[in-house]
TORTOR-343853 format. One line per field, with one value per residue (C-alpha): residue number from 1; residue in one letter; x, y, z. Coordinates in nm, 3 decimals, always signed. Each point is the difference from the previous one (the first is absolute). Layout:
# TORTOR-343853
i	(NUM,...) .
aa	(A,...) .
X	(X,...) .
Y	(Y,...) .
Z	(Z,...) .
***
This chain:
# TORTOR-343853
i	(1,2,3,4,5,6,7,8,9,10,11,12,13,14,15,16,17,18,19,20,21,22,23,24,25,26,27,28,29,30,31,32,33,34,35,36,37,38,39,40,41,42,43,44,45,46,47,48,49,50,51,52,53,54,55,56,57,58,59,60,61,62,63,64,65,66,67,68,69,70,71,72,73,74,75,76,77,78,79,80,81,82,83,84,85,86,87,88,89,90,91,92,93,94,95,96,97,98,99,100,101,102,103,104,105,106,107,108,109,110,111,112,113,114,115,116,117,118,119,120,121,122,123,124,125,126,127,128,129,130,131,132,133,134,135,136,137,138,139,140,141,142,143,144,145,146,147,148,149,150,151,152,153,154,155,156,157,158,159,160,161,162,163,164,165,166,167,168,169,170,171,172,173,174,175,176,177,178,179,180,181,182,183,184,185,186,187,188,189,190,191,192,193,194,195,196,197,198,199,200,201,202,203,204,205,206,207,208,209,210,211,212,213,214,215,216,217,218,219,220,221,222,223,224,225,226,227,228,229,230,231,232,233,234,235,236,237,238,239,240,241,242,243,244,245,246,247,248,249,250,251,252,253,254,255,256,257,258,259,260,261,262,263,264,265,266,267,268,269,270,271,272,273,274,275,276,277,278,279,280,281,282,283,284,285,286,287,288,289,290,291,292,293,294,295,296,297,298,299,300,301,302,303,304,305,306,307,308,309,310,311,312,313,314,315,316,317,318,319,320,321,322,323,324,325,326,327,328,329,330,331,332,333,334,335) .
aa	(X,X,X,X,X,X,X,X,X,X,X,X,X,X,X,X,X,X,X,X,X,X,X,X,X,X,X,X,X,X,X,X,X,X,X,X,X,X,X,X,X,X,X,X,X,X,X,X,X,X,X,X,X,X,X,X,X,X,X,X,X,X,X,X,X,X,X,X,X,X,X,X,X,X,X,X,X,X,X,X,X,X,X,X,X,X,X,X,X,X,X,X,X,X,X,X,X,X,X,X,X,X,X,X,X,X,X,X,X,X,X,X,X,X,X,X,X,X,X,X,X,X,X,X,X,X,X,X,X,X,X,X,X,X,X,X,X,X,X,X,X,X,X,X,X,X,X,X,X,X,X,X,X,X,X,X,X,X,X,X,X,X,X,X,X,X,X,X,X,X,X,X,X,X,X,X,X,X,X,X,X,X,X,X,X,X,X,X,X,X,X,X,X,X,X,X,X,X,X,X,X,X,X,X,X,X,X,X,X,X,X,X,X,X,X,X,X,X,X,X,X,X,X,X,X,X,X,X,X,X,X,X,X,X,X,X,X,X,X,X,X,X,X,X,X,X,X,X,X,X,X,X,X,X,X,X,X,X,X,X,X,X,X,X,X,X,X,X,X,X,X,X,X,X,X,X,X,X,X,X,X,X,X,X,X,X,X,X,X,X,X,X,X,X,X,X,X,X,X,X,X,X,X,X,X,X,X,X,X,X,X,X,X,X,X,X,X,X,X,X,X,X,X,X,X,X,X,X,X,X,X,X,X,X,X) .
X	(+0.198,-0.087,-0.189,-0.204,-0.083,-0.093,-0.216,-0.201,-0.043,+0.237,+0.190,-0.146,+0.223,-0.156,+0.026,+0.218,-0.275,-0.248,+0.213,+0.096,+0.355,+0.142,+0.340,+0.105,+0.313,-0.064,+0.184,+0.106,-0.057,-0.331,-0.244,-0.338,-0.313,-0.282,-0.202,+0.283,+0.045,-0.367,+0.002,+0.320,+0.027,-0.343,+0.006,+0.252,-0.251,-0.162,-0.328,-0.230,-0.109,+0.336,+0.231,+0.367,+0.314,+0.328,+0.359,+0.282,+0.368,+0.221,-0.158,-0.158,-0.376,-0.173,-0.379,-0.240,-0.366,-0.263,-0.379,-0.017,-0.162,+0.258,-0.048,+0.339,+0.209,+0.305,-0.007,+0.316,-0.003,+0.132,+0.199,+0.189,+0.094,+0.125,+0.189,+0.183,+0.122,+0.076,+0.197,+0.263,+0.069,+0.023,-0.059,-0.068,-0.215,-0.333,-0.135,-0.257,-0.175,-0.211,-0.309,-0.373,+0.090,+0.333,+0.113,+0.241,+0.221,+0.254,+0.272,+0.212,+0.293,-0.134,-0.351,-0.327,-0.109,-0.264,-0.218,-0.280,-0.152,-0.078,-0.171,+0.229,+0.362,+0.032,+0.359,-0.075,-0.162,+0.296,+0.241,-0.184,+0.002,+0.373,+0.080,-0.208,+0.225,+0.318,+0.006,+0.192,-0.005,-0.299,-0.038,-0.261,-0.149,-0.195,-0.296,+0.203,+0.260,-0.277,-0.143,+0.347,+0.058,-0.334,+0.059,+0.350,-0.126,-0.281,+0.238,+0.240,-0.279,+0.135,-0.186,+0.076,-0.160,-0.304,-0.026,+0.027,-0.295,-0.218,-0.328,-0.072,+0.109,+0.014,+0.254,+0.007,+0.220,+0.290,-0.077,-0.039,+0.338,+0.168,-0.164,+0.118,+0.354,+0.035,-0.220,+0.262,-0.195,-0.248,-0.269,+0.017,+0.007,-0.303,-0.200,+0.096,-0.066,-0.350,-0.078,+0.138,-0.217,-0.311,+0.111,+0.067,-0.337,-0.176,+0.200,-0.084,-0.371,+0.033,+0.197,-0.270,-0.265,+0.198,+0.040,-0.373,-0.075,+0.232,-0.159,-0.346,+0.090,+0.162,-0.303,-0.239,+0.178,+0.012,-0.372,-0.073,+0.175,-0.189,-0.330,+0.081,+0.079,-0.327,-0.199,+0.172,-0.065,-0.368,-0.027,+0.152,-0.230,-0.301,+0.108,+0.038,-0.325,-0.178,+0.167,-0.113,-0.356,-0.020,+0.201,+0.033,-0.359,+0.062,+0.284,+0.274,-0.006,+0.342,-0.110,-0.325,+0.181,+0.255,-0.269,-0.206,+0.298,+0.034,-0.345,+0.143,+0.187,+0.309,-0.073,-0.364,-0.117,-0.106,+0.130,-0.095,-0.132,-0.060,-0.016,-0.111,-0.017,-0.214,+0.037,-0.272,-0.091,+0.202,-0.079,+0.176,-0.001,+0.128,+0.057,-0.030,-0.155,-0.072,-0.324,-0.054,-0.112,+0.354,+0.144,-0.309,+0.058,+0.369,-0.073,-0.266,+0.260,+0.212,-0.075,-0.050,-0.231,-0.364,-0.184,+0.087,-0.248,+0.041,-0.104,+0.006,+0.162,+0.037,+0.170,+0.270,+0.059,+0.298,-0.228,+0.122,-0.234,+0.046,-0.150,-0.055,-0.013,-0.118,+0.157,-0.094,+0.260,-0.065,+0.089,+0.328,-0.172,-0.216,+0.296) .
Y	(+7.700,-0.295,-0.165,+0.318,-0.004,-0.368,+0.061,+0.275,-0.192,+0.212,-0.320,-0.347,-0.307,-0.231,-0.361,-0.236,-0.260,+0.257,+0.088,-0.153,+0.094,+0.041,+0.135,+0.145,+0.145,+0.334,+0.110,+0.315,+0.165,+0.183,+0.163,-0.172,+0.170,-0.201,+0.048,-0.132,-0.299,-0.092,+0.054,-0.193,-0.266,-0.104,-0.269,-0.192,-0.035,-0.343,+0.161,+0.282,+0.306,+0.027,+0.278,+0.042,+0.137,+0.043,+0.069,+0.072,-0.042,+0.078,-0.220,-0.250,+0.037,-0.169,-0.031,-0.094,-0.075,-0.004,+0.008,+0.160,+0.345,+0.231,+0.375,+0.083,+0.242,-0.229,-0.378,-0.205,-0.373,-0.223,-0.206,+0.317,+0.064,-0.357,+0.012,+0.326,-0.148,-0.355,+0.103,+0.132,-0.365,-0.126,+0.148,-0.347,-0.224,-0.168,+0.111,-0.217,+0.185,-0.195,+0.175,-0.081,-0.102,-0.051,+0.321,-0.055,+0.276,-0.047,+0.264,-0.006,+0.241,+0.212,+0.030,-0.157,-0.224,-0.219,+0.008,-0.239,-0.190,-0.366,-0.197,-0.302,-0.007,-0.194,-0.096,-0.051,+0.343,+0.166,-0.186,+0.123,+0.357,-0.018,-0.144,+0.266,+0.276,-0.211,+0.035,-0.258,+0.173,-0.061,+0.191,-0.090,+0.265,-0.114,+0.188,+0.187,+0.109,+0.096,+0.250,+0.144,+0.034,+0.173,+0.246,+0.080,+0.055,+0.229,+0.205,+0.041,+0.103,+0.321,+0.323,-0.054,-0.345,+0.140,+0.255,-0.268,-0.191,+0.312,-0.078,+0.354,+0.064,+0.380,+0.268,+0.079,-0.308,+0.224,+0.215,-0.310,-0.127,+0.324,-0.024,-0.361,+0.100,+0.307,-0.078,+0.031,-0.055,-0.283,+0.218,+0.278,-0.256,-0.179,+0.323,+0.097,-0.353,-0.006,+0.339,-0.123,-0.313,+0.213,+0.240,-0.283,-0.158,+0.332,+0.053,-0.352,+0.068,+0.330,-0.173,-0.266,+0.272,+0.169,-0.331,-0.067,+0.346,-0.064,-0.340,+0.155,+0.269,-0.258,-0.233,+0.291,+0.103,-0.363,-0.043,+0.323,-0.140,-0.330,+0.191,+0.194,-0.324,-0.156,+0.304,-0.012,-0.374,+0.044,+0.281,-0.220,-0.288,+0.231,+0.132,-0.349,-0.110,+0.290,-0.092,-0.362,+0.101,+0.242,-0.164,-0.367,-0.100,-0.368,-0.249,+0.069,-0.215,-0.160,-0.140,-0.126,-0.175,-0.155,-0.146,-0.128,-0.190,-0.174,-0.165,-0.264,-0.259,-0.179,-0.306,+0.108,-0.009,+0.361,+0.309,+0.365,+0.100,+0.368,+0.242,+0.362,+0.240,+0.315,+0.180,-0.179,-0.279,-0.298,-0.240,-0.335,-0.276,-0.337,-0.321,-0.317,-0.346,+0.055,+0.116,+0.383,+0.006,-0.087,+0.325,+0.199,-0.105,+0.089,+0.343,+0.064,-0.047,+0.295,+0.276,+0.292,-0.192,+0.086,-0.234,-0.267,-0.106,-0.270,+0.197,-0.288,-0.332,-0.200,-0.327,-0.032,-0.297,-0.109,-0.039,+0.308,+0.280,+0.377,+0.161,+0.375,+0.155,+0.352,+0.134,+0.312,+0.154,+0.155,+0.368,+0.034,+0.194,-0.306,-0.233) .
Z	(+0.076,-0.231,+0.287,+0.038,-0.374,+0.029,+0.306,-0.172,-0.326,-0.209,-0.084,-0.058,-0.014,-0.256,+0.127,-0.201,-0.045,-0.138,-0.302,-0.331,-0.102,-0.350,-0.111,-0.336,-0.158,-0.170,-0.318,+0.187,+0.335,-0.013,+0.239,+0.013,+0.130,+0.154,-0.320,-0.218,+0.229,-0.044,-0.376,-0.070,+0.269,+0.134,-0.271,+0.215,+0.282,+0.041,+0.107,-0.110,+0.199,+0.169,+0.122,-0.083,+0.165,-0.187,+0.103,-0.247,+0.084,-0.298,-0.272,+0.240,+0.041,+0.295,-0.009,+0.277,-0.075,+0.275,+0.044,+0.344,+0.019,+0.159,+0.048,+0.149,-0.207,+0.032,-0.055,+0.054,-0.088,+0.279,-0.251,-0.098,+0.363,+0.042,-0.329,+0.078,+0.328,-0.116,-0.309,+0.244,+0.090,-0.356,-0.344,-0.144,+0.215,+0.051,+0.340,+0.179,+0.284,+0.245,+0.145,-0.025,-0.357,-0.171,-0.170,-0.288,-0.143,-0.278,-0.036,-0.315,-0.052,+0.286,-0.147,+0.116,-0.288,+0.167,+0.311,+0.092,+0.292,+0.053,+0.275,-0.038,-0.110,-0.321,-0.078,-0.368,-0.028,+0.178,-0.228,-0.310,+0.135,+0.076,-0.343,-0.174,+0.138,+0.031,+0.380,+0.204,+0.340,+0.232,+0.328,+0.264,+0.232,+0.307,+0.155,+0.262,-0.253,-0.244,+0.251,+0.058,-0.376,-0.044,+0.285,-0.123,-0.356,+0.118,+0.213,-0.292,-0.240,-0.151,-0.074,-0.370,+0.010,+0.180,-0.280,-0.271,+0.146,+0.014,-0.182,-0.126,-0.358,-0.014,-0.084,+0.370,+0.039,-0.098,+0.302,+0.215,-0.111,+0.105,+0.340,+0.033,-0.099,+0.221,+0.301,+0.273,+0.322,+0.054,+0.159,-0.257,-0.280,+0.144,+0.014,-0.354,-0.122,+0.152,-0.154,-0.332,-0.002,+0.058,-0.272,-0.245,+0.077,-0.066,-0.318,-0.109,+0.037,-0.187,-0.275,-0.030,-0.028,-0.279,-0.184,+0.033,-0.141,-0.294,-0.061,+0.018,-0.256,-0.229,+0.025,-0.048,-0.322,-0.113,+0.070,-0.186,-0.310,+0.038,+0.031,-0.317,-0.184,+0.122,-0.117,-0.341,-0.026,+0.089,-0.254,-0.272,+0.093,-0.014,-0.341,-0.144,+0.158,-0.167,-0.330,+0.034,+0.092,-0.289,-0.278,+0.089,+0.059,-0.073,+0.025,-0.256,-0.318,+0.058,+0.335,-0.156,-0.288,+0.235,+0.226,-0.292,-0.142,+0.339,-0.021,-0.237,+0.201,-0.136,-0.218,-0.053,-0.360,-0.024,-0.182,-0.003,-0.343,+0.076,+0.293,-0.013,+0.295,-0.020,+0.338,+0.197,-0.248,-0.120,-0.287,+0.010,-0.264,+0.111,-0.201,+0.209,+0.023,+0.370,+0.157,-0.031,+0.364,+0.117,-0.132,+0.100,+0.363,-0.015,-0.145,+0.267,+0.277,-0.120,+0.257,-0.239,-0.240,+0.064,-0.240,-0.258,-0.270,-0.265,-0.307,-0.248,-0.075,-0.322,-0.076,-0.268,-0.233,+0.211,+0.302,+0.187,+0.095,-0.040,+0.309,+0.027,+0.349,+0.078,+0.320,+0.200,+0.239,+0.341,+0.053,+0.199,+0.276,+0.074,+0.048) .
***
């Protein structure tokens, strides 16, 4: 029956060398959906844009990451098949399997804790791996024995394990589990299973449609609120713009005074004697021994100043000059 499922792509065996394995101990035994696996555990993957398969036994979580695009409803990692068969030989061992590459599995206290491949056996690497998990037993598996182990593991793959590697995360899994538990005859089970897969696939699509509808409604309501906020903001901006155009025809006096004080550089012998601002006109008296043109040029560079005229200048007994500037401001709407 499993061969039939394999032949018609209901089950895909994910090759050992195409996966990255990671094991965790959970605080308690929990059920993890495919969505929860991605949210919580994709961070352990060494690569981006990757898929994930998880298997929980008591509090031991096994994770397989892979990039291959697989459409089969059931995906079983090869390293899981090898582990479930090899742990019968020893619950604490480092297994070295020889095939096209060396496949390394480490079983600790009956659980798979590490699985990786290597082109060349490195004694130092194997020693580090053994020390990490306090494993002293090493078991070698040759190519012929490897094929026998794989075939035996596939044949002993239980209905419950097939169910656990099902890639659909729907409530219909409860129904599937009952079918797996009570399917008495291989042929009748196969027919029901095929019908169930089609049903789950259709339900999955319908569920996705419902989620998309919910997301659309949520985004529509969110966008409606954003649109209202934008309209309110534009209305407030328009109101303040009208106020500025009507009431604030010229730059405010505080800004004008602040910028005028800045025209005197540190250590320059110059002081402000008097400044008066009358909406669009400014009168400035400056005491200095420097050329009046210096400050005229600095004032002219202020963006909102339209014209600067030296009204008069007279020299004091101490040698300093009192210079009077008349300044005209630009209307704000011209800035």
